[in-house]
N, C-alpha and C positions, 0 to 999 in steps of 0.2 A: 503495498501498499505507499500510494507517495506521500512524503511528509510533506504536511502543511506549510505553507511560508512563516516565518517569524514574524511579529507584529513590527517590529523594527522594518521587515523588507519590504511589507506591505506598504508601511508610509514613504518608504524612498520610493517603489514603484508607481504609487498614488501622485506625489511629487514630479515627475518626470512627464506626467500626462498633461494634454491638453485638455479642456473643458469637455467636449464629447467622450473623449477616453475615459477621463473621472466617473461620466456618467455610467459607462457601459461597466466599468471595472467595480464599480459600487454595487451595482446591482447581482454581478459575480459575488461578491462580496455577502448579500443578504443571507445565504446558505450555511453559512459560517459561524458556527454558536458560541464561539470564544467572547469573554468579556471584554477584550482589547480592540478587538476588530469590531462589535456593537460600539465600541468606544471612538472608533476612528469614524462608521457611517453615522453616527449622532453629530459628531464635532461637521464632519462633512455637510450634513443636511441644516446646520443651524449656520453656516458659513454661506451655503447656498439662498437661503433665506435673506440674510444679512444681505449680499449682494445685489439681490433681486430691488430689496428695499432701494438701495443707495441708487442701484440704475432707473428705479422708477422714479424718484428724486431727480437725479439729473435731466430724467427726459422733461419731466414736470417744468425744471427751470428752462430748459431750450425749446420747449413746445410755448411758455409761455412768453419768449422774444420772438417768438416764429411770427405768434401772432398779429406782429406787431408791422414783418416784414414782408415783401412779396420779393421777388426776380429781381434780383438788380439793386432791392434796398439793401443802403448800408446803414447799421444799425450799430449805436455805442451805449455803453452803461457809461453811468458817472458816479461816484460817490465823494466823500470827504471825511477827516477824520481830523480830528484835534479842534472841538468847537469847546471844549470844556476845561483847559489844560491853564492854571494859571503862565504858563511859559511856552514858549515854542510854537511856531508857524501853524497855519492850519493847513491842513494838503488834501486836494485834491485828485483824483485818479480819473482819465477817461482811457476807456478801451474798445475794441474793436475785436470779437473774436472769432474764430470759423464756427459756426454750430455743427461739421461734421465733423471734427476732431475737437471729440469734449474730453476735457481734463479729470481725470479721477480726483473726487474727494473737496471738488469747490464747494464753498457752501460760505456764508455769512461769515464772514474775519473775525465776528466775538463767539464764534461757535468754533472755532478751532484754537487748535492750540499753537504756541510762538512758533515752535520744532516744524508742525503743518504745515503755518501761512509762510513762512523762510522758504521751505520746499515746493510749495504751490508758485509764490513769485516768482521765483526763476524760470517757471516752466511756461507758467502765463506770460510774461516777458519775450520769451520764446517762442511761443506760439504764436500770440496775440499778432493781428495783422497792422494794426492800429495801438496804439500807447503812449500816454503820454502824462504828465505830472503838471497840477498847479500850485504853487504856494503863497500864502500871502505871509511875511513877517509879524513880528508881534507888534513894533511900531506901528504898524499900518493898522492893525485890527484896532488899536488902542485908538485911532485915527476917526477908523468910519465905523465900526462896532464888527461884532463878531458877522453877525446875519450878513451884514454886505463884505464882511473879508469873504465869508464862505460860499456865497456867490460871484463873487471875482476870482476868487482859486478855480472853482467849477469851472468859468468861463474862459478864462485861462489856457485850461486843461484841455476843455473840448475843442478852441479855436486852434490851437495845436495839430490837435486830431485832423480837425477839418481843413489845416492847410496842407498836411501830409496830403491827405486824400486829393485836394486839387492838383497837387504837383506831380501825383499818379493818374489824374484825368479822370477822376471820379467824383463825387458828392455825398458830403455825411448829409443824409438826409432824415436821419431821426436819434433823437438822443433819450433813454430811460434814465428819468434822475430820482434815487432814493428820495423819500421824504411824498411832502404833500404839498410844499410849496414850490414856483416855477422861478425859475431862473430870470433876474431880470435883462432885459435888452441881449435877449440870446437871437442870434441871427438863425441859428436851425430849430428845425419843428424839434418841441420837447415833450413829455409825458411823465407825471411825476407819478411815482408809483409805492404806496405807503409799504412800509415793510421790503422794499425794492431787494435788499441782499437774501432776501429767503428765498423771493421767487421771481427774480430775473439772475441769469448764469450768466448775462454780461455784468448787471450792476455788481452781482457779487463777486468777479473777477477785479473788478473796479475797486473792492472795497478793500480785498487783500492786499492789493499793491499799494491802494494810498496809505492802509496800516503801517504794513512793512516799511516802506519809506520814509516814513514818519519815527516809527520806530528804532529806527536806523539811524537817523539823522539825531535824534535824544539821545543815543545810547555815545555820540560823537560827542554831543553835547555833554554829557557826562565827566566826559575826561577831560575837556577844555575847563569847567566848571564844577571842581568835585565839590561834595558834601551836601549835597539836593537831593541825589540818588533818584538824577536823570533818567538813568541807565532801568533803574526797577517800578518808577512812576510813572514816566515819559512827561512829565512838566504838571501831573496833576495833583492835585494839594491834599496828597499825604501825610501825615503824620511828619515821617522824614523829610519832606520837601519844608514843611513851617519850620522845622526845629533847622533846617541849612537857610530860611529867610531870616528868622531871628537873631541866629549867631552871626553871619556873614552879609545878610542884604540882601538887597537885587542884583541879579547880572543882567548882562544886555539884551536878554529874550525873555526878560520875563513881563508881562502884561499887566502894565500897572493898573489900570482902570480894570484886571480881573483879582487886585491883589488890595483893594481900599482896607479890610482888614487890619491887613497889616503894617498899612503905610505909616 
């Protein structure tokens, strides 16, 4: 009688197969009554369900974007980060993605770990058809207020992408904007999307690009202005940030209008 394969051998064989081969092999394993084999089958089925749910989520996001676009329509997503911090700029990203080349794991940047965001950032930038950053510094925020500065950052990113598309002989037809407020004086057609970073694939990609770009910037500021924990708090009003303000005062990147309580 042929000796059955060991559990480790089965795992090794399964890992070498593509998805169709795995399906066939799992069916073959169903008759094996060993507890170790049953655990392999259970683990495979759980992972399969998880993968199906993730594929469905991503399809829903791309379907949402595709519902706004037809043949030849160029659609971009835009999102911002940094409205609330006491220090640093507000940053916006505008991206045009290829809906036929979906990046696994794309989600609202707030739902991802820093490591996952960093990983996805590089892929998004590489795979995007167009990608641009708009950034408004703290001194301008103090002058025109954060809402207007946010609109300005978004407009800057969108205009940069629009210019690149025009240079390629095309036209940016529509921008999906995260939130419920339309960007003032924007020359491109726009649609606001509440919770857009959860619904729209393009907006989710923009949210990741904006978040990682600003986080990296604040990590660099942490080296330039030590004692405020900018690498940890990204400029937000944490205890360590307030401690730095009380001990060392303001840096050139602080938003004075946001720090009235410590002036």
